[in-house]
C-alpha positions as CSV (number, residue, x, y, z in Angstrom):
1,X,167.0,28.3,-29.2
2,X,163.6,26.8,-30.1
3,X,164.2,26.1,-33.7
4,X,166.0,22.9,-34.8
5,X,166.7,21.2,-38.1
6,X,167.2,17.6,-39.2
7,X,167.4,15.9,-42.7
8,X,165.6,12.8,-44.1
9,X,164.5,11.6,-47.5
10,X,160.9,10.9,-49.1
11,X,160.3,8.9,-52.3
12,X,158.4,9.5,-55.1
13,X,158.7,6.0,-57.2
14,X,162.1,5.3,-56.9
15,X,163.3,9.0,-57.0
16,X,164.5,10.4,-53.7
17,X,164.1,13.9,-52.2
18,X,166.2,15.0,-49.4
19,X,163.8,16.7,-46.8
20,X,164.8,19.3,-44.5
21,X,162.7,18.9,-41.2
22,X,162.4,22.3,-39.1
23,X,160.8,22.3,-35.6
24,X,159.7,25.4,-33.7
25,X,158.7,25.1,-30.1
26,X,156.9,27.9,-29.0
27,X,154.5,29.1,-26.1
28,X,150.6,28.3,-26.5
29,X,148.3,25.4,-26.3
30,X,150.1,21.9,-26.6
31,X,149.7,20.8,-30.1
32,X,151.8,19.4,-32.7
33,X,151.3,20.7,-36.2
34,X,153.0,19.3,-39.6
35,X,153.2,21.4,-42.6
36,X,154.5,20.8,-46.0
37,X,152.3,18.5,-47.8
38,X,152.5,15.5,-45.4
39,X,150.6,12.3,-46.4
40,X,148.6,10.3,-44.0
41,X,151.5,8.3,-42.7
42,X,153.5,11.4,-42.0
43,X,150.8,13.0,-40.1
44,X,150.4,10.0,-38.0
45,X,154.1,10.6,-37.0
46,X,153.0,13.2,-34.3
47,X,151.5,10.4,-32.1
48,X,154.3,7.9,-33.0
49,X,157.1,10.3,-32.3
50,X,155.5,11.5,-29.0
51,X,155.0,8.2,-27.8
52,X,158.3,7.1,-28.7
53,X,160.2,10.0,-27.0
54,X,158.2,9.8,-23.7
55,X,158.8,5.9,-23.6
56,X,162.4,6.5,-24.1
57,X,162.8,8.4,-21.0
58,X,163.0,11.7,-22.8
59,X,160.7,14.9,-22.3
60,X,158.0,16.0,-24.7
61,X,157.4,19.8,-24.4
62,X,153.9,21.0,-23.5
63,X,153.9,23.8,-26.1
64,X,152.9,24.4,-29.7
65,X,155.3,22.6,-31.9
66,X,155.4,23.4,-35.5
67,X,157.0,20.9,-37.8
68,X,157.8,22.1,-41.3
69,X,158.9,19.7,-44.0
70,X,160.9,21.5,-46.9
71,X,160.6,21.6,-49.7
72,X,157.0,22.6,-49.3
73,X,155.8,21.5,-52.8
74,X,156.8,18.0,-52.7
75,X,154.6,15.6,-51.2
76,X,156.1,13.8,-48.2
77,X,155.3,10.0,-47.8
78,X,155.9,7.1,-45.6
79,X,157.0,6.8,-42.0
80,X,160.8,7.0,-42.8
81,X,160.5,10.7,-41.5
82,X,159.9,9.7,-37.8
83,X,163.5,9.6,-36.5
84,X,164.2,13.1,-38.1
85,X,161.4,14.5,-36.5
86,X,162.1,13.1,-33.1
87,X,165.7,14.2,-33.3
88,X,164.6,18.0,-34.4
89,X,162.1,18.1,-31.4
90,X,164.8,17.0,-28.9
91,X,167.3,19.5,-30.5
92,X,164.6,22.1,-30.3
93,X,164.3,21.6,-26.6
94,X,167.8,21.4,-25.7
95,X,167.7,17.6,-25.2
96,X,170.3,17.3,-27.8
97,X,173.0,19.6,-29.1
98,X,171.6,21.1,-32.3
99,X,174.8,20.9,-34.3
100,X,175.1,17.3,-33.6
101,X,172.0,16.3,-35.7
102,X,172.7,18.5,-38.8
103,X,175.7,16.4,-40.2
104,X,173.2,13.3,-40.4
105,X,170.4,12.2,-42.7
106,X,168.0,10.3,-40.5
107,X,165.9,7.4,-42.0
108,X,163.6,5.2,-39.8
109,X,160.2,4.5,-38.6
110,X,159.8,4.8,-34.8
111,X,157.5,2.4,-32.8
112,X,155.8,3.4,-29.6
113,X,158.4,1.9,-27.4
114,X,161.1,4.0,-28.9
115,X,162.5,1.0,-31.4
116,X,163.7,2.0,-34.7
117,X,161.9,0.0,-37.3
118,X,163.4,-0.4,-41.1
119,X,161.4,1.0,-43.8
120,X,161.0,0.3,-47.6
121,X,163.1,1.9,-50.3
122,X,166.3,2.6,-48.1
123,X,168.5,2.0,-51.2
124,X,167.0,4.7,-53.5
125,X,167.0,6.9,-50.5
126,X,170.7,6.5,-49.6
127,X,171.3,7.0,-53.4
128,X,169.6,10.4,-53.3
129,X,171.5,11.2,-50.1
130,X,174.8,10.7,-51.9
131,X,173.5,12.5,-55.1
132,X,172.6,15.7,-52.9
133,X,176.3,15.7,-51.6
134,X,175.6,14.2,-48.0
135,X,177.8,11.3,-47.0
136,X,176.4,10.5,-43.4
137,X,173.0,8.4,-42.9
138,X,171.5,6.9,-40.0
139,X,169.1,4.0,-40.4
140,X,167.4,1.1,-38.7
141,X,169.5,-2.1,-37.9
142,X,167.2,-3.9,-40.3
143,X,168.1,-1.6,-43.2
144,X,171.8,-1.6,-42.4
145,X,173.1,-4.0,-44.9
146,X,170.9,-2.6,-47.7
147,X,172.0,0.9,-47.0
148,X,175.6,-0.1,-46.9
149,X,175.5,-1.2,-50.5
150,X,175.9,2.3,-51.7
151,X,179.7,3.1,-51.9
152,X,180.9,6.7,-50.5
153,X,178.1,6.7,-47.7
154,X,179.0,6.3,-44.1
155,X,176.2,4.4,-42.8
156,X,175.3,4.1,-39.0
157,X,172.7,1.8,-37.8
158,X,170.4,2.0,-34.4
159,X,167.9,-0.2,-32.8
160,X,166.5,2.3,-30.6
161,X,165.8,5.9,-30.1
162,X,167.9,6.1,-27.0
163,X,171.0,4.7,-28.8
164,X,171.1,7.5,-31.2
165,X,170.5,10.0,-28.6
166,X,173.7,8.8,-26.5
167,X,175.5,9.0,-29.9
168,X,174.5,12.5,-30.6
169,X,175.3,13.5,-27.0
170,X,178.5,12.1,-27.3
171,X,178.1,9.4,-24.9
172,X,178.4,6.5,-27.1
173,X,180.5,5.7,-30.2
174,X,178.9,5.5,-33.8
175,X,177.9,2.0,-34.8
176,X,179.5,2.5,-38.3
177,X,178.3,-0.3,-40.6
178,X,181.0,-1.9,-42.9
179,X,180.4,-1.6,-46.6
180,X,178.1,-4.8,-47.7
181,X,180.1,-7.3,-49.9
182,X,177.7,-9.7,-52.0
183,X,179.3,-12.9,-53.4
184,X,179.1,-13.3,-57.1
185,X,176.0,-15.2,-58.0
186,X,176.3,-18.9,-58.0
187,X,173.6,-19.4,-60.9
188,X,172.0,-22.2,-58.8
189,X,168.8,-21.7,-60.7
190,X,166.8,-24.5,-62.7
191,X,169.0,-26.1,-65.4
192,X,168.1,-26.8,-69.0
193,X,169.1,-30.4,-68.5
194,X,165.6,-31.0,-67.0
195,X,164.1,-30.3,-70.5
196,X,163.5,-33.4,-72.5
197,X,163.6,-32.8,-76.3
198,X,162.4,-29.8,-77.7
199,X,165.4,-29.0,-79.6
200,X,163.7,-25.9,-81.6
201,X,162.3,-24.3,-78.5
202,X,165.6,-24.7,-76.7
203,X,167.3,-22.9,-79.7
204,X,164.6,-20.3,-79.5
205,X,165.4,-19.7,-76.1
206,X,169.1,-19.4,-76.7
207,X,168.4,-16.8,-79.5
208,X,166.2,-14.8,-77.1
209,X,169.2,-14.7,-74.5
210,X,171.6,-13.9,-77.0
211,X,169.9,-10.9,-78.5
212,X,167.3,-9.8,-75.7
213,X,164.5,-10.7,-77.7
214,X,160.8,-11.4,-76.7
215,X,159.4,-14.7,-77.2
216,X,156.1,-16.5,-77.7
217,X,155.8,-20.4,-77.1
218,X,152.6,-21.9,-78.3
219,X,152.0,-25.6,-77.7
220,X,149.9,-28.5,-76.0
221,X,149.9,-28.4,-72.2
222,X,152.5,-30.3,-70.5
223,X,155.0,-29.9,-73.5
224,X,157.4,-27.8,-71.5
225,X,156.6,-24.3,-72.0
226,X,156.8,-23.4,-68.5
227,X,159.9,-25.3,-67.8
228,X,161.6,-23.6,-70.8
229,X,160.6,-20.1,-69.6
230,X,161.9,-20.6,-66.0
231,X,165.4,-21.5,-67.5
232,X,165.6,-18.1,-69.5
233,X,167.0,-16.0,-66.6
234,X,169.8,-18.5,-66.2
235,X,170.8,-17.9,-69.8
236,X,171.1,-14.2,-69.3
237,X,174.4,-12.4,-68.6
238,X,174.8,-11.5,-65.0
239,X,174.1,-8.1,-63.7
240,X,176.7,-5.5,-63.8
241,X,177.0,-3.5,-60.6
242,X,175.0,-0.6,-61.6
243,X,172.1,-2.9,-62.9
244,X,172.2,-4.6,-59.5
245,X,171.5,-1.3,-57.5
246,X,168.8,-0.4,-60.1
247,X,167.0,-3.7,-59.8
248,X,167.4,-3.8,-56.1
249,X,166.0,-0.1,-55.7
250,X,162.8,-1.4,-57.4
251,X,162.3,-4.5,-55.3
252,X,163.3,-2.2,-52.1
253,X,160.5,0.2,-53.0
254,X,158.0,-2.5,-53.5
255,X,159.0,-4.2,-50.3
256,X,159.9,-7.3,-52.3
257,X,163.5,-7.9,-50.9
258,X,164.1,-11.0,-48.7
259,X,165.5,-10.2,-45.3
260,X,168.7,-12.5,-46.1
261,X,169.4,-11.0,-49.4
262,X,170.1,-7.1,-49.7
263,X,171.1,-6.9,-53.2
264,X,169.4,-8.7,-56.3
265,X,172.5,-10.3,-57.9
266,X,170.7,-12.3,-60.8
267,X,168.1,-11.4,-63.5
268,X,164.9,-11.6,-61.8
269,X,161.9,-13.7,-63.0
270,X,158.3,-12.6,-62.6
271,X,155.3,-14.9,-63.5
272,X,151.9,-13.2,-62.5
273,X,148.9,-15.2,-62.4
274,X,146.6,-14.7,-65.3
275,X,144.1,-13.1,-63.0
276,X,146.4,-10.2,-62.4
277,X,145.0,-6.9,-62.9
278,X,146.4,-4.0,-64.6
279,X,147.8,-2.2,-61.7
280,X,149.4,-5.5,-60.5
281,X,151.3,-5.9,-63.9
282,X,152.4,-2.5,-64.8
283,X,152.1,-0.9,-61.3
284,X,149.4,1.1,-59.4
285,X,147.6,1.8,-56.4
286,X,146.2,4.8,-54.4
287,X,148.3,7.9,-53.9
288,X,151.7,7.3,-55.5
289,X,151.6,4.0,-57.6
290,X,154.0,1.2,-56.5
291,X,156.0,-0.8,-59.0
292,X,154.3,-3.7,-60.6
293,X,155.4,-7.0,-62.1
294,X,157.1,-5.6,-65.2
295,X,159.1,-3.2,-63.2
296,X,160.1,-6.1,-60.7
297,X,161.1,-8.1,-63.8
298,X,163.4,-5.3,-64.9
299,X,166.6,-6.4,-66.5
300,X,165.1,-9.9,-66.3
301,X,162.1,-12.0,-67.5
302,X,158.6,-11.4,-67.4
303,X,156.6,-14.7,-68.1
304,X,152.8,-14.7,-68.8
305,X,151.5,-18.3,-68.8
306,X,148.3,-18.8,-70.4
307,X,148.6,-15.6,-72.0
308,X,145.2,-15.7,-73.8
309,X,143.8,-16.0,-70.3
310,X,144.9,-12.5,-69.2
311,X,142.3,-9.8,-69.7
312,X,142.8,-8.0,-73.1
313,X,142.9,-4.8,-71.3
314,X,145.9,-6.1,-69.2
315,X,147.9,-7.2,-72.2
316,X,147.5,-4.0,-73.9
317,X,149.1,-2.2,-71.0
318,X,152.3,-4.0,-72.1
319,X,152.7,-2.0,-75.2
320,X,154.3,1.0,-73.7
321,X,157.0,-0.5,-71.7
322,X,157.8,-2.9,-74.4
323,X,158.7,-0.1,-76.6
324,X,160.3,2.3,-74.2
325,X,161.6,0.3,-71.4
326,X,159.8,2.1,-68.5
327,X,156.3,2.7,-67.2
328,X,155.0,6.0,-66.8
329,X,152.1,6.1,-64.2
330,X,150.2,9.5,-64.0
331,X,148.1,10.1,-61.0
332,X,146.5,13.2,-59.4
333,X,149.3,13.4,-56.7
334,X,152.4,12.5,-58.9
335,X,153.7,11.3,-62.1
336,X,156.0,8.2,-61.4
337,X,158.4,6.5,-63.7
338,X,159.7,2.9,-63.1
339,X,162.1,1.3,-65.2
340,X,160.6,-1.9,-67.2
341,X,163.4,-3.2,-69.5
342,X,162.4,-6.8,-69.4
343,X,162.2,-9.8,-71.7
344,X,158.7,-10.9,-72.3
345,X,157.8,-14.7,-72.6
346,X,154.3,-15.6,-73.6
347,X,153.0,-19.2,-73.4
348,X,149.9,-20.2,-75.1
349,X,147.8,-23.2,-75.8
350,X,146.7,-23.6,-79.4
351,X,143.1,-23.7,-78.3
352,X,141.1,-23.5,-75.3
353,X,141.1,-27.2,-74.7
354,X,144.7,-27.5,-75.6
355,X,144.6,-30.7,-77.7
356,X,144.9,-29.4,-81.2
357,X,148.6,-29.6,-81.7
358,X,149.6,-33.3,-82.6
359,X,146.3,-34.8,-81.6
360,X,143.8,-32.8,-83.7
361,X,141.2,-35.7,-83.3
362,X,140.9,-35.1,-79.7
363,X,140.1,-31.3,-80.0
364,X,136.7,-30.4,-78.9
365,X,136.9,-27.0,-79.9
366,X,135.0,-25.4,-82.7
367,X,136.6,-23.0,-85.1
368,X,134.8,-20.2,-83.8
369,X,136.1,-20.9,-80.1
370,X,139.6,-21.4,-81.6
371,X,139.5,-18.0,-83.4
372,X,138.1,-16.2,-80.4
373,X,140.8,-17.7,-78.2
374,X,143.6,-16.6,-80.5
375,X,142.2,-13.1,-81.0
376,X,142.8,-12.4,-77.2
377,X,146.5,-11.8,-78.2
378,X,146.0,-8.7,-80.2
379,X,147.7,-8.0,-83.3
380,X,149.7,-4.8,-82.0
381,X,151.0,-7.0,-79.0
382,X,151.9,-9.9,-81.3
383,X,153.9,-7.4,-83.5
384,X,156.2,-6.7,-80.6
385,X,157.2,-10.3,-80.3
386,X,160.3,-11.3,-82.2
387,X,160.4,-15.0,-81.8
388,X,157.5,-17.4,-82.2
389,X,158.0,-21.1,-81.7
390,X,155.7,-24.1,-81.6
391,X,156.5,-26.5,-78.8
392,X,155.3,-30.0,-79.9
393,X,154.0,-32.5,-77.5
394,X,156.7,-35.2,-76.3
395,X,156.6,-38.7,-78.0
396,X,156.6,-41.9,-76.0
397,X,160.1,-42.5,-77.4
398,X,161.1,-39.1,-76.0
399,X,159.6,-39.6,-72.7
400,X,161.2,-43.0,-72.2
401,X,164.6,-42.6,-73.9
402,X,165.1,-38.9,-74.1
403,X,168.5,-38.0,-72.9
404,X,169.4,-34.8,-71.2
405,X,170.1,-32.0,-73.4
406,X,172.9,-29.2,-73.0
407,X,173.2,-27.9,-69.4
408,X,172.5,-24.2,-68.9
409,X,176.1,-23.3,-68.4
410,X,177.2,-24.7,-71.9
411,X,174.4,-22.7,-73.6
412,X,175.3,-19.5,-71.7
413,X,179.0,-19.7,-72.9
414,X,177.5,-19.1,-76.5
415,X,174.9,-16.6,-75.2
416,X,177.9,-14.6,-73.7
417,X,180.1,-14.9,-76.7
418,X,177.3,-13.5,-78.9
419,X,176.6,-10.7,-76.4
420,X,180.4,-10.0,-76.6
421,X,180.3,-9.5,-80.3
422,X,177.3,-7.4,-80.3
423,X,178.8,-5.3,-77.6
424,X,181.8,-4.7,-79.5
425,X,179.7,-3.7,-82.4
426,X,177.5,-1.4,-80.5
427,X,180.2,0.0,-78.3
428,X,179.7,3.7,-79.7
429,X,176.0,3.5,-79.5
430,X,173.6,3.9,-76.6
431,X,172.2,0.3,-77.3
432,X,173.8,-3.1,-75.9
433,X,171.6,-5.6,-77.3
434,X,170.4,-6.3,-80.9
435,X,166.8,-6.2,-79.7
436,X,167.2,-2.6,-78.6
437,X,168.7,-1.1,-82.0
438,X,166.1,1.2,-83.6
439,X,165.3,0.2,-87.2
440,X,166.4,3.1,-88.8
441,X,170.2,2.3,-87.5
442,X,169.5,-1.4,-88.5
443,X,168.9,-0.3,-92.3
444,X,171.5,2.5,-92.3
445,X,174.4,1.9,-90.0
446,X,174.4,-2.0,-89.7
447,X,173.7,-3.5,-93.1
448,X,173.1,-7.1,-94.2
449,X,174.6,-8.9,-97.2
450,X,173.3,-7.5,-100.5
451,X,170.4,-9.5,-101.7
452,X,169.6,-11.1,-98.2
453,X,166.5,-9.2,-97.8
454,X,164.8,-10.4,-101.1
455,X,162.5,-12.6,-99.3
456,X,161.8,-10.0,-96.6
457,X,160.7,-7.5,-99.2
458,X,158.4,-10.3,-101.0
459,X,156.6,-10.5,-97.5
460,X,156.2,-7.0,-97.3
461,X,154.8,-6.6,-100.8
462,X,152.3,-9.3,-99.9
463,X,151.1,-7.6,-96.9
464,X,152.3,-10.4,-94.5
465,X,155.0,-8.4,-92.9
466,X,154.8,-5.0,-91.5
467,X,157.5,-2.3,-91.2
468,X,157.9,-3.3,-87.4
469,X,158.2,-6.8,-88.3
470,X,161.0,-6.2,-90.9
471,X,163.0,-4.3,-88.1
472,X,162.6,-7.4,-85.9
473,X,163.7,-9.7,-88.6
474,X,166.8,-7.8,-89.0
475,X,167.3,-7.8,-85.2
476,X,167.0,-11.6,-84.9
477,X,169.4,-12.0,-88.1
478,X,172.0,-10.1,-86.5
479,X,171.7,-12.2,-83.1
480,X,171.9,-15.5,-85.5
481,X,175.1,-13.9,-87.0
482,X,176.5,-13.2,-83.6
483,X,175.8,-16.9,-82.5
484,X,177.5,-18.2,-85.9
485,X,180.4,-15.7,-85.5
486,X,179.6,-14.2,-88.8
487,X,180.6,-10.7,-89.7
488,X,177.1,-9.7,-90.7
489,X,173.9,-11.6,-91.6
490,X,173.7,-13.4,-94.7
491,X,170.7,-14.9,-96.7
492,X,170.5,-17.9,-94.5
493,X,170.6,-15.7,-91.3
494,X,167.8,-13.6,-92.5
495,X,165.7,-16.5,-94.0
496,X,166.1,-18.1,-90.7
497,X,165.1,-15.0,-88.9
498,X,162.1,-14.6,-91.0
499,X,160.6,-18.0,-90.1
500,X,161.4,-17.5,-86.4
501,X,159.4,-14.2,-86.5
502,X,156.5,-16.0,-88.4
503,X,156.5,-19.0,-86.1
504,X,157.6,-21.5,-88.6
505,X,159.8,-24.3,-86.9
506,X,162.6,-24.6,-89.5
507,X,165.9,-22.5,-89.6
508,X,169.2,-23.0,-91.1
509,X,171.4,-20.5,-89.4
């Protein structure tokens, strides 16, 4: 028999496609040909696989070898197909029983010495294997813990090609990896007790966490904007099991998983520098785009410190994911979708020098400089931000005598209670947070108290509030009602929501 088959997986974004590797060994000049839209990394497998087979004490045929990767219309990417190509060649040359290879899906890169090396994106690969009805995978030892996160799949790990050959020949037992059990998150991140004063900003942070709202903090340098933003993930509900796999899949494809933590268990926090490019923020790169910061912040927080210092073009790329919760990246080779349902936190100084809040006499900026600085955050982007708060500089008394505020766990209890109320109200809908409910549903299905919108309609009539702004005021009002255990928003809730939306510091709810 000169034709043998094996299976592997290729990724497009975080979507896996099971690939059938067919190898034909026929008389002719010694040559290895790969067909089926292989990329550069797959084409290089010819030399890697040959060296790995020979250096493992096995034979490489002096014949024409044709490797077909099916389906032929899918671009094959990455070095994870190496192991399947090697085993199919060995089966085609009768060095392995052909029937021993077919039950497994083989995922791994081969070193020249025959070592099986880990690859990126093993978690979404194994999820694709399960979705296609297969239940046995072989991975590198370095990917074993990550692959074993998927229930219902039998994972075997190998460190060298010779180990797998011995197993397939029946000379050694399978090294089955037990299912990975991850302890519950300890919530050991930064605590709100580190924040001195800033009652209004702390309250805005709590509202943002309770309703899933985006937040803009404006204030003088050193007032605590970054400190507050870093503590928002600790106020978010823990990730569910399905959300953990979803978030981990993105981090796995990006190669951002720490070696000692195969599963992301807490809401992620991403804080790219203001010099970040568009591809770094939303994803990109040559060939198939890789996930950017917005996708790595999926189910967590994306924090843009010094937001006006970001390129205006880069900031505009946020508009699509803020509305849809995903990023669609179209390239010549593929259209890739990455999830990007994050909470955006922007921090900005009031002016280029940063001293016009509370210390106006020290500010050296001209009115024109202030106007240009403020205009870097466009109206369409700001219109998508629910909450706006001014972070005032700390006084001398606060710095000397300011006691610790509420700890994170105390605020988290209120957030979870509010989320639970919202969850019960939205149980029969596709949404789980107030920030995600469409405006039409807010106006028709979830109504506020009669007369509570009078001030909102006045603002619309004066042109100071857009239709999108009305929807966001209603969403904030429902979050305030959930935090105060009210059945539905009243006049006080809507008024407070309107002031939060417009950046005023006072609220009554």
